[in-house]
N, C-alpha and C positions, 0 to 999 in steps of 0.2 A: 504494500500500500504506500502510495506516495504521500509524503508529509508536506502540508502546505504551510509556508512561513510567510507572514504578511506583516506590514508595519504601517501605522499611521503616524507619521512624524508631525510634531506640533511645532510650528514656528510662531513665536510671538511677534505679531505685526506692529503693535504699539497702541498706546492710548489715543483714542480718537477725539473724544470730547469730554469736557468737565463743565459743570455749571457753576462751580465755585471752588475756592481753595479749601483744603482740609486734610484729613489723614489719608488721602488717596494713595500715597506711596506704599503704605502698609497694605491697604486694601488691594491694590493692584498686584503686589507680590503674593498676597494670600490667594487671590483669584487665580493667578498663574499656577500656584502650587496645587490648588484644588482641581484645575483643569488637567494639569500634568498627572494627577492621581488617577484620572480616568483613562489613562493611556491603554491599559489592557482591555477595557471595555470597548474603546474605540477600535482597537485591533480586532476584536470579535466582530464588530459591525463590518469591518473591511473584509475579514475572512469569509463572512457570510456573503458579501457582495461578490467575492471572487468565485463562489460556487455558481453564480449566474453569468459571470463574464471573467474568464481567466486573465484577460489582458487589461482589465480595468486599472487605471492609474490616473492621478491628477490631483489638483488642488481644490480645496473647498475653503473659501474665506468667509468667516462668520463674524458677526458683531454681537457681543454679549453686553447687555445693559443691566445695571444694578441701581436701584433707587437708593437714595442717601441713607434712609433709615432701615433698610432691609439687608439681610445677609444672604439672600438668594437671588438668582437671575430673574429679573422682571421681564426681560424680553430677549429673544434670540432671533437674529435675522441672517439669512444667507446673502452676502454681498455679491460674491461672484463664485462661479463653479464651472470647472471644465469636466466634471464628472456627470455622466449621464446614467444615474442610478437613483431613482426617487427613494427606494427603500434604504439605501445607504445614507442619503441625506436625512431622511426621517429618523433613522437610528441615531445619527450624530446629534440631531436636534433633541431627541428624547434624553440622551445621555447628558448633554451639556445643560439642558434646561433644569436638571436636578442638582446642579453644582451649587454649593453654598460655602460661605466663609464664616468665620467665628463672629466678626463684628461688621456692621454696615460701614460703607466707605465715608459717611458723613457728607458726601456730595453725590449728586447724580453722576454716574460714571458709565462710560461706554468704552469697551476695549475690543479691538479687532484681533482675530487670530487667523492664521492660515494653517490649515491641516493639509499635509501632503501625504497622499496615499500611494505607496509603492510596494510592489511585490518583491520580496527579498529572494535571492537565490537559495535553493535548498542546500542545507548543510549536511 
């Protein structure tokens, strides 16, 4: 049986907008850590997508929004995608929508991430 190895690389794209100054530096780092912690689940989303299309690769750029007094994602939107797999996009949305941090950012915060999906060679 052939073993499938896949990876969803996460590239931090950058903070896109803030509505005020505050403890955003800590919140931004906490959010990055929380998103990074979902790497294995994102890899599962991708492995599932590869069962539908073995050649599927590409980037999915998302914007995560967090309201100033909440510690969970208040909105997630896909900014750009060159991945033609609605189920993969839906899975990523579901995973990242559940991300939370310990304390709210103190300001309305939006952060962009680029997820790069690539099939790794079998080892």
